[in-house]
C-alpha positions in Angstrom: -11.3 -11.1 -31.6 -14.1 -10.2 -29.1 -17.6 -8.9 -29.3 -17.5 -5.5 -27.7 -18.4 -1.8 -27.9 -15.9 0.8 -29.3 -14.3 1.3 -25.9 -13.9 -1.7 -23.6 -11.8 -2.2 -20.4 -10.3 -5.6 -19.6 -8.4 -7.1 -16.7 -5.2 -9.1 -17.0 -5.4 -12.6 -15.7 -2.9 -14.9 -14.1 -2.0 -18.1 -15.9 -0.1 -20.6 -13.7 1.2 -24.0 -14.7 -0.4 -27.0 -12.9 1.9 -29.7 -11.5 1.0 -33.4 -11.7 0.4 -33.3 -7.9 -2.0 -30.5 -8.2 -4.0 -32.4 -10.9 -4.9 -34.9 -8.2 -6.7 -32.1 -6.3 -8.8 -31.0 -9.2 -12.6 -31.6 -9.1 -14.8 -32.8 -11.9 -17.7 -30.4 -12.6 -20.6 -31.6 -14.7 -24.4 -31.4 -14.9 -24.8 -34.0 -12.1 -22.2 -32.5 -9.7 -22.9 -28.7 -10.0 -24.3 -26.1 -12.3 -22.3 -23.0 -13.5 -23.8 -20.8 -10.7 -22.6 -23.3 -8.1 -19.1 -23.2 -9.5 -19.2 -19.4 -9.3 -20.4 -19.7 -5.7 -17.5 -22.1 -4.7 -14.9 -19.8 -6.2 -16.3 -16.8 -4.5 -16.1 -18.5 -1.2 -12.6 -19.8 -1.7 -10.8 -17.1 -3.7 -12.9 -14.0 -3.0 -12.7 -10.9 -5.2 -9.5 -9.0 -6.0 -9.1 -5.5 -7.3 -5.5 -5.6 -8.6 -3.8 -4.6 -5.4 -2.1 -7.3 -3.3 -3.4 -6.0 0.0 -7.0 -5.4 -1.2 -9.3 -8.4 -1.6 -12.6 -9.5 -0.2 -13.2 -12.8 1.4 -16.9 -13.8 1.8 -18.1 -15.5 5.0 -21.0 -17.0 3.1 -22.5 -16.9 -0.4 -26.0 -18.2 -1.2 -27.7 -18.5 -4.6 -31.0 -16.7 -5.1 -34.0 -17.7 -7.2 -34.3 -14.3 -8.9 -34.2 -13.4 -12.5 -31.5 -10.7 -12.1 -30.1 -11.1 -8.6 -28.5 -14.5 -8.6 -26.6 -14.6 -5.3 -26.0 -12.7 -2.0 -22.9 -12.8 0.1 -21.6 -11.4 3.4 -18.1 -10.0 4.1 -16.2 -7.9 6.6 -15.0 -4.4 5.7 -13.2 -3.2 8.9 -16.3 -1.7 10.4 -18.5 -4.7 10.5 -20.3 -7.3 8.3 -21.6 -6.0 5.0 -23.9 -7.6 2.4 -23.4 -7.8 -1.4 -25.6 -8.9 -4.2 -24.4 -10.6 -7.4 -25.6 -10.7 -11.0 -23.9 -13.7 -12.7 -23.6 -13.2 -16.4 -24.2 -16.0 -19.0 -21.6 -18.7 -19.3 -21.5 -18.2 -23.1 -22.5 -14.6 -23.9 -22.2 -11.0 -22.8 -23.7 -9.3 -19.8 -26.6 -7.1 -21.1 -27.3 -3.5 -20.0 -31.0 -4.4 -19.6 -30.3 -7.2 -17.1 -28.0 -4.9 -15.1 -30.6 -2.1 -15.0 -33.2 -4.6 -13.7 -30.8 -5.9 -11.1 -29.8 -2.4 -9.9 -33.6 -1.6 -9.5 -34.0 -4.7 -7.4 -31.0 -3.8 -5.2 -32.4 -0.3 -4.8 -35.8 -1.7 -3.8 -34.4 -4.1 -1.3 -32.1 -1.5 0.2 -30.1 -3.8 2.4 -26.7 -4.1 0.7 -23.9 -1.7 0.1 -22.3 -3.5 -2.9 -23.7 -4.9 -6.2 -21.3 -7.0 -8.2 -21.7 -7.7 -11.9 -19.9 -10.9 -12.7 -19.2 -11.7 -16.4 -16.8 -12.9 -19.0 -17.7 -9.9 -21.2 -19.9 -6.8 -20.9 -21.9 -4.6 -23.2 -19.9 -1.4 -23.7 -22.3 1.0 -22.0 -22.3 -0.9 -18.6 -20.3 1.2 -16.1 -19.6 1.1 -12.4 -21.4 3.7 -10.4 -22.7 4.9 -7.1 -26.5 4.3 -6.7 -28.7 6.0 -4.1 -31.4 4.2 -2.2 -33.7 5.1 0.7 -31.3 3.7 3.3 -28.1 5.2 1.8 -25.9 4.3 -1.1 -24.5 1.2 -2.8 -21.6 0.7 -5.2 -22.0 -1.0 -8.5 -18.9 -2.8 -9.7 -18.0 -4.8 -12.8 -16.0 -7.9 -12.1 -14.3 -10.1 -14.7 -14.6 -13.9 -14.4 -11.4 -15.8 -15.2 -11.6 -17.8 -18.4 -10.7 -21.0 -16.6 -14.2 -21.1 -15.3 -15.5 -21.6 -18.9 -13.8 -25.0 -19.2 -15.8 -28.2 -19.0 -14.7 -31.4 -17.3 -11.7 -31.0 -15.0 -11.5 -27.7 -13.2 -8.8 -26.6 -10.8 -9.9 -26.8 -7.2 -10.5 -23.1 -6.1 -7.6 -21.7 -4.0 -7.2 -18.5 -2.0 -4.4 -17.5 -4.4 -6.5 -17.8 -7.5 -7.7 -14.7 -9.3 -11.1 -16.1 -10.3 -12.7 -12.7 -10.1 -11.0 -9.3 -10.6 -12.8 -5.9 -10.5 -12.6 -3.6 -13.5 -11.6 0.0 -13.0 -13.6 2.8 -14.6 -11.5 5.2 -16.6 -12.4 8.8 -17.3 -11.4 9.7 -20.9 -11.6 12.5 -23.4 -11.6 12.1 -27.2 -9.7 14.8 -29.0 -10.4 15.0 -32.7 -8.1 16.8 -35.2 -9.1 16.2 -38.8 -8.7 12.5 -39.4 -6.6 12.0 -36.2 -8.1 11.1 -32.9 -6.3 11.2 -29.6 -7.6 9.4 -26.5 -6.7 11.1 -23.2 -7.0 9.1 -20.0 -7.7 11.6 -17.3 -8.0 9.1 -14.4 -8.7 5.6 -13.4 -10.9 4.8 -10.3 -11.5 1.5 -8.6 -13.7 0.6 -5.6 -12.1 -0.7 -2.4 -15.0 -2.5 -0.5 -12.8 -3.1 2.6 -12.5 0.7 3.3 -15.8 1.4 1.4 -14.3 4.1 -0.8 -13.5 4.7 -4.5 -9.8 5.1 -4.9 -7.9 6.7 -7.9 -5.4 4.4 -9.6 -2.3 5.6 -11.4 -2.6 5.4 -15.2 0.8 3.7 -15.1 -1.2 0.6 -14.0 -2.6 0.3 -17.5 -0.6 -2.4 -19.2 -1.6 -2.0 -22.8 -4.2 -0.7 -25.2 -5.4 -2.1 -28.5 -6.7 -0.6 -31.7 -9.0 -2.0 -34.4 -8.7 0.4 -37.4 -11.6 -1.3 -39.2 -14.1 -1.8 -36.4 -17.6 -2.9 -37.7 -19.5 -1.7 -34.6 -19.7 -5.2 -33.0 -16.7 -7.4 -33.6 -13.4 -6.0 -32.2 -10.4 -7.5 -34.0 -7.0 -6.5 -32.5 -4.9 -4.9 -35.3 -2.4 -3.1 -33.1 -1.2 -3.5 -29.5 0.6 -0.7 -27.6 2.3 -1.6 -24.4 2.8 1.1 -21.8 3.8 1.8 -18.3 7.2 0.9 -16.9 9.9 3.4 -17.7 8.7 7.0 -17.3 10.1 8.3 -20.5 8.5 5.5 -22.5 5.2 6.1 -20.7 5.3 9.8 -21.7 5.8 8.8 -25.3 2.7 6.5 -25.0 0.6 9.3 -23.5 1.3 11.5 -26.5 0.6 8.8 -29.2 -2.5 9.4 -31.3 -5.1 6.6 -31.5 
């Protein structure tokens, strides 16, 4: 069960067993040693941000926390042309990233006009928050949703951030159509785009990259309870059957 809108995109996360040797390398995070934002900062510096492709990830040279209500951090990274700046909105540790907070953060990014990327970090998002391209006086900047790995929710012992960790994974924005026929509704996925900050371009992803979709046939408008799970991709014939299946 999760609190979400009627249509929500999620990212798959890696779960790796930890050896006894690795446990010795873990660090204890508590109120005295570091706040939640500091943990996010350290993971950004160590693991960077991934977008689902092995050869496309961002490593930040520096990340600094900001004392602003909606822009919580800024970071610098290389994108093949030179150094670029990004701003971060860090969602609540226990809660959903709100559309109001994102709107205010986007306004602040537009006012400052010195970054090409605004990253919304969160465990969950209100359904009407979408990635987009925003225009400012000095050009444009991309707005990207980025899912925080659930491991960062845990108190006490936390695994020491590693470059191989998938602490933050960007969420692609699908373009969909709803086709209604009486009591039957079919969802058509027309495309799936994801932002590549290294090449500074929005790239289309193959719909085969979608691992599964879930249905709640008794959705109450807030609490989404998984009733059916349909796995897709893989064999082409099986994928064709999935594309034609009504929702």
